[in-house]
MIKE-90740 format. One record per residue (C-alpha): residue in one letter; x, z negated, y. Coordinates in steps of 0.001 Angstrom, whole numbers, plus 524288, in hexadecimal, padded with zeros to 5 digits. Layout:
N
  nupa      u      w      v
     A      X      Z      Y
...
This chain:
225
  nupa      u      w      v
     M  E9B8F  F1995  92102
     T  E9E86  F0ED5  92A9E
     Q  E97CC  F01DC  92A0E
     K  E901A  EFDA8  935E6
     E  E8EF2  EEFD8  93AC4
     K  E810B  EEAD8  93B42
     T  E7AC9  EDDF3  93ED6
     F  E6EA8  ED85C  93891
     Q  E66B5  ECDB2  93F3B
     A  E5A3E  EC738  93AE0
     T  E52BB  EBA9F  93C92
     V  E509E  EB4AD  92F31
     K  E46FD  EA9CA  92C72
     R  E4716  EA1E1  91FF4
     Q  E3F19  E96B5  91AA8
     V  E4623  E89D0  91933
     S  E4205  E7D71  9123A
     L  E4811  E6FDF  911A8
     K  E42C6  E637A  90BA1
     Y  E4637  E5702  912BE
     L  E44B1  E4850  912B4
     L  E3EAC  E4297  91F06
     H  E405C  E34DB  9242D
     L  E3851  E308F  92FDE
     P  E3B5F  E238D  936A2
     E  E31AB  E18BE  933E7
     A  E2DB5  E18B6  94235
     Y  E2C9A  E2789  942CC
     Q  E21A5  E2D18  94AD4
     E  E1F8D  E3A41  950F2
     T  E2031  E34D0  95EB9
     G  E2E0B  E34B4  963BD
     T  E3965  E3AF3  95CA0
     W  E42CB  E368B  95221
     P  E50EC  E3997  94E60
     L  E5324  E422E  9426C
     I  E5DFE  E41FE  93851
     I  E5F29  E4DCA  92F54
     F  E66E0  E4A78  92304
     L  E6D18  E5536  91AA7
     H  E7018  E5101  90CB3
     G  E7B46  E5534  903DC
     M  E7C37  E5FEC  8F99D
     G  E7763  E57C0  8EE40
     E  E6A20  E557B  8F46F
     R  E65FB  E63C4  8F5AE
     G  E59AD  E68C4  8EEF8
     D  E4B37  E6582  8EFB7
     D  E4B05  E572C  8EBB9
     L  E4A9E  E4F5C  8F85D
     E  E4E17  E42E9  8F105
     L  E5BF7  E4851  8F02A
     V  E5D1D  E47CE  8FEF2
     K  E5BE0  E3900  8FE25
     K  E68AD  E37EC  8F6BA
     H  E7119  E35B0  902C8
     G  E70A6  E33D1  91169
     P  E651F  E3090  91A5C
     A  E5B48  E35AA  9106D
     K  E604E  E2B94  906A9
     L  E6145  E2073  91075
     L  E5381  E2277  915AA
     D  E4E5B  E2096  907D3
     Q  E543B  E12F4  90772
     P  E4D92  E069E  90C99
     D  E5835  E03B6  91697
     P  E5E29  E1023  91C65
     P  E6942  E0EFC  92654
     A  E6525  E0A09  933A2
     G  E6029  E14E4  93C48
     L  E5E4D  E1F77  9320A
     S  E4FC5  E1D3C  93000
     S  E4D16  E1E96  93E8D
     F  E4FE5  E2D33  93DB8
     I  E4785  E3800  93864
     V  E5011  E3C44  92CFE
     V  E4E8B  E4979  92660
     S  E5638  E4C7D  91A03
     P  E5459  E5AAA  915B5
     Q  E5835  E5FBF  90852
     C  E60F9  E6B8D  906CB
     P  E5C3F  E75FD  8FD34
     A  E62D9  E756A  8EFDE
     N  E6B52  E8176  8F134
     S  E6EC5  E804C  8FF82
     F  E7771  E784F  9089D
     W  E7424  E71CC  9157E
     P  E7D34  E7A86  91D9D
     L  E7526  E8625  918BC
     E  E6829  E7FCC  91C4F
     T  E6968  E7E4F  92B08
     V  E5E3D  E87E2  92D8E
     A  E553D  E7FB1  92506
     L  E5A2A  E7319  92B20
     N  E57B9  E7853  938B9
     A  E49E1  E7BF5  934E8
     L  E47FE  E6E71  92F0C
     L  E4C85  E67F3  93BA0
     D  E434A  E7073  94393
     N  E381F  E6C37  93AD0
     L  E3BDD  E5DD8  93B94
     L  E3C41  E5E3D  94A67
     A  E2ED7  E6497  94AA1
     T  E28FA  E5B39  940A8
     Y  E2E61  E4DBC  9438D
     A  E30A7  E45C8  94FEF
     I  E3F36  E4899  9506D
     D  E479F  E47AC  95C94
     P  E4EB4  E54EA  95D0A
     G  E59B4  E4E50  9648A
     R  E5C3A  E44C4  9595F
     V  E5DE5  E4D73  94D68
     Y  E6972  E492E  944FA
     L  E6F8F  E500F  9395B
     T  E778C  E4A63  92E42
     G  E7B12  E4E07  92063
     L  E846C  E4B25  9154E
     S  E8D3C  E541F  90D5D
     M  E85D3  E6120  90CCA
     G  E7D11  E5B15  91717
     G  E892C  E5832  91F31
     F  E8CB6  E668F  91E86
     G  E7ECC  E69D5  92247
     T  E7F29  E6053  92DA1
     W  E8B28  E66D8  93375
     Q  E85CB  E7487  93105
     W  E7819  E7273  93661
     A  E7CF1  E6B16  94251
     V  E8730  E7571  94581
     E  E7CDD  E8014  94480
     H  E72FB  E7871  94CA5
     P  E79AD  E6DD6  954BC
     E  E6E42  E6DBC  95E34
     R  E6590  E675A  953F8
     F  E6CCE  E5A8B  95209
     A  E6FAC  E4E85  95A31
     A  E7A7D  E4A47  950AE
     I  E7F17  E4D1F  942D5
     A  E85DD  E454D  93820
     P  E8BCD  E4DCD  92D4E
     I  E9130  E467A  92186
     C  E9BAA  E4C38  91876
     G  E984B  E59F8  91CCD
     G  EA11E  E64FA  92122
     A  EA2E3  E7381  922B6
     M  EA9BE  E77AE  9162E
     F  E9F7F  E81FD  912F4
     Y  E9D28  E861C  92107
     S  EAA9E  E87E2  926FC
     N  EA5AE  E8CF6  9341A
     L  E9EC1  E8000  93634
     I  EAB75  E7A41  93B45
     E  EAC5D  E84F4  94587
     R  E9E21  E82BD  9494C
     V  E9DC0  E73E0  9494E
     G  EA011  E73B0  95809
     A  E9185  E7695  9592C
     L  E8FED  E67E5  956EE
     R  E980D  E63DA  962AF
     N  E8BE2  E5E1F  96925
     V  E862A  E5803  95CD1
     P  E8B3F  E4A6C  95940
     V  E90CB  E4A7D  94B70
     W  E946B  E3F23  942AC
     A  E9ADC  E4442  9364C
     F  E9E28  E3C7D  92A0D
     H  EA6D1  E3EF7  91E41
     G  EAD58  E377F  9132E
     A  EBC2F  E3867  91336
     R  EBC7B  E39AE  90459
     D  EB18F  E43AE  9030E
     P  EB4A1  E4C35  8F70B
     V  EA8F6  E553D  8F924
     V  EA9C6  E58F5  90788
     P  EB788  E5663  90C9D
     L  EB906  E4E29  918D8
     H  EBEFD  E597B  9204F
     E  EB1EB  E609A  91FC4
     T  EAC20  E572F  9299C
     A  EB918  E54D8  93088
     N  EBAB9  E6352  933B4
     L  EAD39  E6424  939CD
     V  EAF3A  E5794  9416F
     Y  EBC52  E5C5F  946AB
     A  EB6B6  E6993  94A99
     L  EAB29  E6318  95146
     K  EB3F4  E59B7  958B2
     Q  EBC36  E654B  95D16
     A  EAFB6  E6B8C  9622D
     G  EAC75  E5F6E  96A1C
     G  EA26B  E59C6  960C6
     Q  E9D88  E4BCB  9603F
     V  EA15E  E487B  95256
     E  EA403  E3BDB  94B15
     F  EAA47  E3C00  93DA4
     T  EA980  E30E9  933D2
     I  EB24A  E3195  927D7
     Y  EAFF4  E27C8  91CF4
     P  EBDAA  E255F  91757
     E  EB931  E214D  909C5
     A  EAD1F  E29E4  9084C
     D  EAC29  E35B2  8FF76
     H  EA112  E3F93  900CC
     D  E9725  E34F9  903A8
     A  E994C  E3327  9122D
     W  E8AA3  E325A  9143E
     S  E86E9  E250E  90EAE
     E  E8EBC  E1D76  918B2
     T  E8AAC  E26B8  92380
     Y  E7BFB  E2671  92150
     N  E7BE6  E17C6  91EBC
     N  E8209  E154E  92BF7
     P  E77D4  E127B  9368F
     E  E81CB  E16FF  940B4
     L  E7F22  E2521  93CD0
     Y  E70E2  E2403  940E0
     R  E7471  E1D11  94D88
     W  E7E55  E27DA  95043
     F  E7417  E3267  94E47
     L  E6B05  E2C0D  95826
     K  E75B4  E2B78  96276
     H  E74C9  E3A3A  9635C
     V  E696C  E4186  9695A
     K  E698A  E5038  96B6C
     A  E65BC  E547C  9790F
């Protein structure tokens, strides 16, 4: 018997759920609109204990009495990845979360910014490549494409999204070339990409990045039409 080629198509719906930390600016009100930063944490903060998300990055800094200048003027949402998953696999849930945030809070859809560290850096690249229309600018930190090789071929989707990428030159966990390869491919595609390498930093390229008020000023320079 010969085998016949067949095609199966279906629309599949699934329930998604993400816990998240929410920061609203002190002057927040539902009149007018506000810029949003979505922060994706690293692998060690997965699970169902939101206190883990405060270990690094904006979620940590906003819990301190004196966060970096500019950060507290954003709405900041820090979701938590499920324990047995990875951010690059959760883009459907993240998209649904962003839809809900836009419908619930006074967010300017033209000023939605995405950033993440380590696994969250991978997730930042992945989500933005899949949905570049959602973001005014992104800032992936020590991310890459090592588990998603076709991401390099697809990164040109970000040619119209400003990108500021960061990596430690001595990173023993995610090699520097992981970010460098994506940056090079995006530049070749005509992208607007800046790349900061910390010569003495290891995997922690995020502390210096998130403590720098220039990052938050840079975000606000970019507004999606």
